[in-house]
Residue, then its C-alpha position, 0 to 999 in steps of 0.5 A: m500500500s502506497a503512502s498516498d493511500n494512507k492520506q487522510p482528508t485535510q481538516g480544513s477541507f469543507i467537502y468533508d465538513q459534516w455541517f456542509r455535507s448535511i446541508v448539501y444532502q438536504v438540498l439535494l433531497a428537497v430538489g429531488l422531491g420537488y422534481v418528483g412532485w412537479a413531474l406528477f403534477s404535470n402528468v396529471i394536468e396533461n392527462l386532464d387536458r387530454q380528456g377535456i377536463a378543465t383545470g384552474w381556480d376560476f370555478l371558485w367564483t362561479a355560482s354554485g347552484f346548490d343550497i346548504g342546510e346550515s351555515v354560520i354565515e349567510y349563503d344561498a344557491g346563487d353564491s359562489y363555490g368559494r363561499a360554499l367551501l367557506v361555509g363548509f370550513l366554518n361548519t368544520l371549525r364549529v363542530a371541531f372547536l366545540g368538540i375539543i372543549f367538551a371532550t376535554i371537560l368530559g375526558v378530564f372528569m372521567g379520567i379523574a373519576r377512574v382513579s377515584k376511591n368511590w366505587l360507583l364513580s370509578t366503575i361508571s367511568s371505566w365502562f365509559v372508557e372501555i365502551g367509548r374506546n372500543v367502538p369505532v368512531v364511525l359507529h359512534v356517529i351513526f349510533w347517535g344519528t339513529i338515536i336522534l331520528l327515534l326522538p319525538q316529533p316537534r309537537d311532542a318534543m321533550i322539554p328539558f327546561e322552559g323554552a328548550f326542545i329536544m326532538n327528531r329535528g334537532i335541539v332548539m333553545p332560547f338565544p340572546v338577540y345580538n346587541d352592539a354591546y356583546p363584542w365589548v362584553g367578549l373583550g371584557l371576558i378576555a380581560g377577565i381571563v388574563g386577570v385570572v392568569l396574572l392573579n394565579r402567577w402572583a399567588q404562586r410567586k408569593r407562595e414560593r417566596t414566603g411559603q404562605y398559601v393564597g387562595t385564588l378560587w373565589s377571587g379568580l371567579a370574581v375577576l373572570i365574571g366581574c370584568p364582562l359583567v361590568v362592561w355589560l352593566a355599563f352598556g345598560a345590561p342589554l338582554i333580549w331572548d329569542v325564544p323558539s316557538l312551534q310554527g306549523f311542523n317545526f320550531k322557529g327562532g332561537l338557537q337551532l342545532s340540526p340533528e346532523f350536527v348533534a349526532l356528529f358532535v356527540g359522536i366524536t366528543v364521546y369517542t375522543a373523551s374516552f381516549i382523553a380519560e385514559i390519558v388523564r388516568s395514566g398521567i395521574q398514576s405516573v406520579p410516584g405514590g411516595q410524593i402523594e403520601a408525603a403530601g398527605a403526611v404534612g397535612l395537605r387536603q386531597g384537593f390540594i394534593m391533586r392540584y399542586v402535587v399530582i396535576p403539575q407532574a401529570l401534565r408532562v404525560i397528559v399534554p402530548p398525547t392529548a394534542s394528538q387526540y385533538l388532531s384526530l377529533t378535527k379530522n374525524s369531523s369529516l365523518g359528517v358526510l355519512i349523516g349529511y352534515p355540511d362540513l368541508v368534505n361534504i361540500g367539497n365532494t359536491t363541488l368536485n362532482q359538479t365542476g369536475q375540478a377534482v385536483e383543486a377541490i381535494t387540494i383545498m380540503m387537504l390544505v385546510y385540514l393541514a392548516i388546522s392541524i398545524v395551528i392546533s399543534l403549535f398551540m399545544n406545543f406552546y401550552n406544553r412549554v408553559v406548564a412544563i416544570k422548570e428545573r432550577 
């Protein structure tokens, strides 16, 4: 072997620099993927042109010609496909947003109940989790859709409280008539939430500095309720209820929730809540028992132990998988197409069938769900950093 074969690369050569090579490899991979994507896209466009199928985004401004059963914004058949897709997007956001809130509340309650020493409460929550997790989400949605169809007719509707009615055409209940003061009341509520956060941080710092416990439950509720209440009173306390009434074969007025919305909302909420409950249960049980016993030995009540010892440590286990459940719930909202709920997928499929713009319609749906998932992930990652226990 010659001496030249034993020569090692010079230390200063950028060709052998690990950082440089990693950048080059990533650039080459990105270029390769971009080329493959462009080739596939060009091939699709060429085949569509050969078959005489129009491409482009001009259809978004063309009149759709179909009605939508329920919409957050005003819509009629004369509006464009773009507005129809916007209606589907808002309907998806509505059921996903409410589903995340109620699935979290129900899941946390059931998760804590599973580790409760109350036999009845623990048994009920265990059955809830086992049934909810082991039944496919599709069957959840179809089951609740069937249950709603078996409810009484509007004239024989069930009345849970005065002015509210449950029937086979959905749920109707009184709802406040819009007033110009309500946006300001909403800002007051946001200010109240910020005030509660600042109050809790002040109490925590004082507790860490002096060892003195400062209760924030009632003062926090006062701030949370007081801020919007003061704004509402400052505008003269406007409150007029739109009460639904039976007119003909159905109810008019008030807040109306269609049977499709109720079935989809309850189905995906119960399904997701069962998984969140198991996540909460595992997070609580991941906290070493010695810490709980030590907290009890110094005289802390069970509520204090759960709030200040168990939950802060359990959140490290709970938050990441819960974020995945939020993403799954949002994507499962597309199952509304099975029961006729006008979500993004349902309206997107109608648009696709009427215009033949398959690539564009599917691209819009993919990008919308991707954007929602990214926003949820960013928020949950931010929350995970906020609640993380800081090592000192």
